[in-house]
C-alpha positions in Angstrom: -61.0 26.4 -23.6 -61.1 27.4 -27.2 -63.4 25.8 -29.7 -60.4 25.0 -31.9 -58.9 23.0 -29.0 -62.2 21.2 -28.4 -62.4 20.2 -32.1 -58.8 18.9 -32.0 -59.4 16.9 -28.9 -62.7 15.5 -30.4 -60.9 14.4 -33.5 -58.1 12.9 -31.6 -60.5 10.9 -29.4 -62.5 9.8 -32.5 -59.4 8.4 -34.2 -58.2 6.6 -31.1 -61.7 5.1 -30.2 -62.1 3.9 -33.8 -58.7 2.3 -33.7 -59.4 0.6 -30.3 -62.7 -0.8 -31.5 -61.2 -2.0 -34.8 -57.9 -3.5 -33.6 -58.0 -4.2 -29.9 -61.6 -4.8 -28.7 -62.0 -8.6 -28.2 -65.8 -8.7 -27.8 -67.2 -11.0 -30.5 -70.5 -9.0 -30.6 -68.5 -6.0 -31.8 -66.0 -7.8 -34.0 -68.8 -9.4 -36.0 -69.9 -6.1 -37.7 -68.6 -2.8 -39.0 -68.7 0.0 -36.5 -68.0 3.6 -37.7 -67.2 6.3 -35.1 -68.9 9.3 -36.6 -68.5 12.1 -34.1 -67.2 13.0 -30.6 -68.6 15.8 -28.5 -66.3 17.0 -25.8 -67.3 19.1 -22.8 -65.7 22.6 -22.6 -63.3 21.3 -19.9 -62.4 18.2 -22.0 -63.2 15.9 -19.1 -66.1 14.1 -20.7 -66.8 13.0 -24.2 -69.8 11.6 -25.9 -69.0 9.2 -28.8 -71.4 8.7 -31.7 -71.3 5.7 -34.0 -73.2 4.0 -36.8 -73.6 0.4 -37.5 -74.4 -1.8 -40.5 -76.7 -4.7 -40.1 -80.2 -5.7 -39.1 -81.8 -4.5 -35.8 -80.8 -7.6 -33.9 -77.2 -7.2 -34.9 -77.3 -3.5 -34.0 -78.7 -4.3 -30.6 -76.0 -6.8 -29.8 -73.2 -4.5 -31.0 -74.6 -1.7 -28.9 -74.6 -4.0 -25.8 -71.0 -4.9 -26.6 -69.9 -1.3 -26.9 -71.7 -0.4 -23.7 -70.0 -3.2 -22.0 -66.6 -2.1 -23.3 -67.0 1.6 -22.5 -65.0 1.4 -19.3 -62.1 -0.4 -21.0 -62.2 2.1 -23.9 -62.1 5.0 -21.4 -59.1 3.5 -19.6 -57.2 2.8 -22.8 -57.9 6.4 -24.0 -56.5 7.7 -20.7 -53.3 5.6 -21.3 -52.9 6.9 -24.8 -53.9 10.6 -24.5 -52.1 13.0 -22.3 -54.0 16.3 -22.6 -52.8 19.5 -21.0 -55.9 21.2 -19.5 -55.6 24.8 -18.7 -57.9 26.1 -16.0 
């Protein structure tokens, strides 16, 4: 897969994850603060992605938000699967 495709997929995932967190995630630990999705790294086969984010707040708040995001990871992954239909060439 080309680097250009990886970058496009990464940006698409970043946009959708940010939207999901902002508009649809119902965890009060996450809704209480500002989460910014800063970057997404996609594996060359585009099957896995690592999402990086930053938080505003004190350490206690950051810890709670991180727990909320970890708890929601499966839901976010499923929602991304519903929204994104990527054509992977092997």
